[in-house]
N, C-alpha and C positions, 0 to 999 in steps of 0.2 A: 430654828429656835421658836419657842412659844411667843406669840405676839398678843396674848390676851391680858397681860399685866404682870401677874406674878411669875417669877422665873422658875417655877416648879410646876410640872404639869403631867398629865397622863394623856397619852394618845390611844385612841381606840379605833381600830381598823374594822369598820362594819363589813367591808368586803370579805375580810377573813372569816367573820362570823357566818356570813351568808354561804361562803365556800364550805365551811365546816358542816353546816346543815345539809348542803347538797352532797357532801361526802358521806355523811351518815345515811341519807336517803338511799344512796347507791348501795350501801351495805345491807340495808334492811330488806326483808321480804316484802313483796307487794302486799298492801293492805294494813301494814303495821303503822300505826299513827305515831306522831312525834309530839310529846308534851314538853315544851322547852321550859326549863327552870330558870326564872329570872328573879328569884328571891334575893334578899340582901343587896339591893341595888344592882341586880344582875352580876353578883360576885365582884362588886366594885367597878364594873364597866359602865354603869348607868342604866337603870331599868327602862326608862321611857325610850331613849334612842334605840336600845337593843331590842326591846319588845316591838317597836315599830318596824325595825329592820326585819325581824323574824316573821312578823305578820305579813309584811310585803312579800317575803320569800315563801309564803304558803304554809307556815307551821300550823299544825292542827289545833294546838291549844297551848296556853301558858300556865305556869305554876308559880305561885308565890307562897310565902310562909303565913302572912297575917293579913287581916282585912285592909289595914292601912296601905299596904303595898298594892293590893288589888285596886283600891280606890284611886291611887295615883295614876295607874294605867288607864282606868276609866275616864278620869278627868282629862287625860291626854287624848281622848277619843280613840282609844284602842279597844276594838270591839271583839277581839278573839275570845273564845271561851277561856275562863280563868278558874283554875283549881286552887283552893286555899288549903294548903297542906296541913296547917296546924289547926284547922277547924275554926271555931268562933266562940266568943264569950256571950253569956246572956245579955240581951239588949242589942245585939248586932244583927238580929235576924231580918228586921225590915230593910236595912241597907243592903244586905246580901241579896234579898229578893228583888228590890228595886234596881239593883245594878246587874242583875242576871249573872250572879257568881255561883260557883259550885264549891261549897265547903266540904271538907272531910268531916265525917261523924264517926265517933267511936264509942258512943253509948246511946241508948234509946231515948233518954231524956233530951238530949240535943235535938234529935230528930222530931220529938213531940213538940218542942218549942218552935221549931222551924215550920212544922205543919200547921200549928195554931196560927202563926203570923201569916202564913200563905193563905189560909182560909180567910182571915180578917181582911187581907188585901185583895182577895179573890184573884190571886196570881200564883200559879203552881211554882214551887221551888225545886231546885236541883240539889243533889247531894252525891257524895261518893263515900263508900264505906272503907275505912282504914282497918286493915287486919294486922294484928301483931303475930308474926310467924317466928319470932325469935330475937328481935331487936330489943324487946322489953322496954319499949318507949310507947308513944301513943298508939292505940289501936285496940280493936276488939280481940281478946285472946282467941287464937285459932281454934281452940277446943270448943268454944262457945259460938263460933261464927255461924253455924247453921241456924240455931234458934234465933239469934239476933237479926240475921239477914231476913228470915221469915217474917218477923215482926215488923221490920222496916218496910218490906215490900207491901205489907197489908195496909199501910197508912195511906190516906187520901191527901191530895194537895202537895205531895212531894214525889219526885221522880228520881230514881236511882240511875246515876250515870256510869256506875261501875265499881269494882272493888280493886283495891291496891294494897301493896305492902312494900316494905323497904328492906334491902339487904343490910346486914350489920358488918359484913366482911368481904364485900365483892372485890375490893382492891387487893385482897389476898385470895386469888382464885382457888388455891389448894386448901383453904380453911374448911373444915368439916361443916361449919354452920351454913355454908352456901347451899350444899345439896340438901341439907335438912330443911331450910327455908323454901327452896324450890318445891320439894315434896309436899310440904305442908300447904303451900298456896295452891298447888295443883289439886290436892285433896278437897280444899274448900271449894274450888271452882267446879270440881266434879259433882259436888253435892248441892249445887244451886237448884232452887225449885224451878219447875217448868215455867212459872209465870214471870220469871226474870225478864225485864224489858229488853227488847232487841237493841236499844241504843246503848246498853251497858258496854263499856270498854274497860277491860281489866288490864292492869299493868304492875310491873314489878321492877324492871331493870333501870337502874341509874347508869351513869356513864360507864363505870367499871363493869356493871352487870351486862351492859350491852355488848361490850367487847369480850367478856369472858364466858358468857352463858347464853347462847342463842336460844336455848330452850326456855329462857326466862323472858323472851320478847313479848309473848302473848299478843294482845290487841294493840298495845301501844307501848312506848318506851319513854323514859324521863331523862333526857340528857341535860346535864348541867355543865360541868367542867369541860367536857370535850367540845362543846359549842364555842367555848372561849379559846380553843386551840391547845389545850393541855391534856396530855395523856394521863388518865387517872391511875394507871397501872405502873408499877416500878419497872416492869419489862416492857419490850417493844409492843406497840399497838398494832392492830390489824389494818389500820388505815393511816394516811398522812394528814395531820392536823396543822393548821396555820395559827400560831399565837396571835391574839387580837390586841393585847395590851402592852404598851411600853410606858415606863415610868421614868421621867427625866427631870433634870434641873440644870441650872447654869452656875458657873463660878461667879460669886459676888465679890470676892477679895482674894488676892494672893499676897502672901507674906514671905519674905526671904529671912530665914532663921539660921542660927548657928547650931553646931552639934551640941547635944545635951540640953536642948530647949524642951521644957514640958509643954504639952498640948492638951487643952480641954480640962474638964472637971477632974480634980484629984491629981492631975499631971501624970496619969497612968502611961501615957505615950510620951517617950522622950526620944527626940530625933537622934538617930545614930550618927549622923554626919551633917554637914551644912547642906541645907535643902530648902525647898519652897513648899509652903503649906497653902492649900486652896480651901476657902470657906464656902460651903454650899448652903443655900437657903432652904434646907429641908431637915426634918428631924423626926423624933418618935411620934409627935403629934400628927405627922403626916403618913405614918405607917413604916418608917425606917426603924425597925426594932433595934434595941440597944445591944442585943446579942450579936448583931452583925459584925461588931468589932473584932470578934474572935475568929473570923474566917470568911467574912464577906468581902466583896469587891465592888468597885464601880468601873465603868468604862469611860475613858477619856482619850480621844484621838485614836480609838481602836485598840487601846492598851488597858490591861487590868491593873488597877491600883487599889491598895488596901486603905481601909479607914485609918485615921490617925487620932486615937484617943476616944473618949466616951462620946457617944451620940447624944446631943442635947435635944430639948423639946423642939426647937425650931431651926437648929443649925447643926452642921456636920463638917468635920475637917478631914481632908484627905492629903496625904503626902504626894505631891506632884513632881518631886525631884526628877523622876525618869522621863518627864515630859517638859523639857526646858522652855518651850514656847507657850505653855499653858497661860491663858490670860482671862481677865474678867469677860464674862459673856459666853465663854466656851461651853458647849453642851456636854453634860455628864449623864450617863445612862445608868440607872439602877436596876431596871428590868428592860430587856430588849437587846437589840443588835447594834453594834457599831463596826463597820468593816467586816472582818472575818471573825470577830469575837461576839459572843452572845452570852448574856446572863439570863437564863430562863426563870420563869416564876418558880419552878421546882427548885432550882439551885438557890434562888433568893430565900425561899422558904426554909430549905434545909439549913442554910447558914443561920437562920433564926430558931432552929430546933422546932419547926412546925411544919405544916402542910400547905400546899398551894392555896386551898380554899381560904384558910385563915389569913395568909399573907395578902391575898388580893382584897379580901373584905376589910382589912385594916388600913388600906390606903384611904386617908381621911377625906371628909367632904370638903375641906378647904382647899384641896388639890383640884384645880379645874380639869375637866375632861374635855379633850378636843377630839372631834369625830371626823373621820375621812372615809 
């Protein structure tokens, strides 16, 4: 049971994350670097502890979404190279240079501002060029990549660390967009000017792309979800991953109620018979989506039990009639394993009509993380 105070918590197994990185390394060809994605608080796992674990395990680089996430890591004395996937806003150039960060750039004005600040500080700046090969999100349109890259490489005080792009549909390996994007990125790379710096490391594959398209590995890959032990594909993965996160709570009260008793807001759930209702100190403010009532479960004593009534902001009810000895303080698992039963992050997400990425990121900051 959690001993930190609040009887709702997340356990993060750093050994599992390290093992997943090692498993990935064994899959990759020699020389392919690993850029570990730790944005969004490492997908809810805790950015600083996870980044420190990955750094100690020898990861080549880290990737975050925004400057604030990179600064959190630098303040924690994490010295690995850090790629800022979403680039930067005007006024952030000096902090990026001082902290030795590598932002994405996707138009020449961004790079001009970075170069001017680098010249003022007399410190060369790093950058990576984001190419839009079909996601239609951030990035230089692939049709204009050649001319933009040429102008970027001609600037002084800034050093290109590589080109990268992002799959739109890698979790659907048969989607035609995948082959189209691979082909477009290859074309861009084939047309790079001869003066391209030797330190440039080009990359494309996210977790799903790593597993589905070996030809998309290039100089490096960008695993995210798979580092946390979750298969990004709907079908079997090429390797065995160890889930790192468990989401748990404890019973705070047990009520014996008669048949026909309404439970929770609106009385949507009415007990079909005499039973016992357990109240859990966790709710949608903690990441327990209200949609779970229509098909989700918890684990108690190694048994699956359904939710009873609407999930509240801070409290949730479960019918524990099938577990007659359920008592205050008993551990209840929302994501994770109890005995022979397991609720995976994918199952938890599916019951919320969403994907594991969102389900994990929605586990709120007031839920303490415990690392082992």
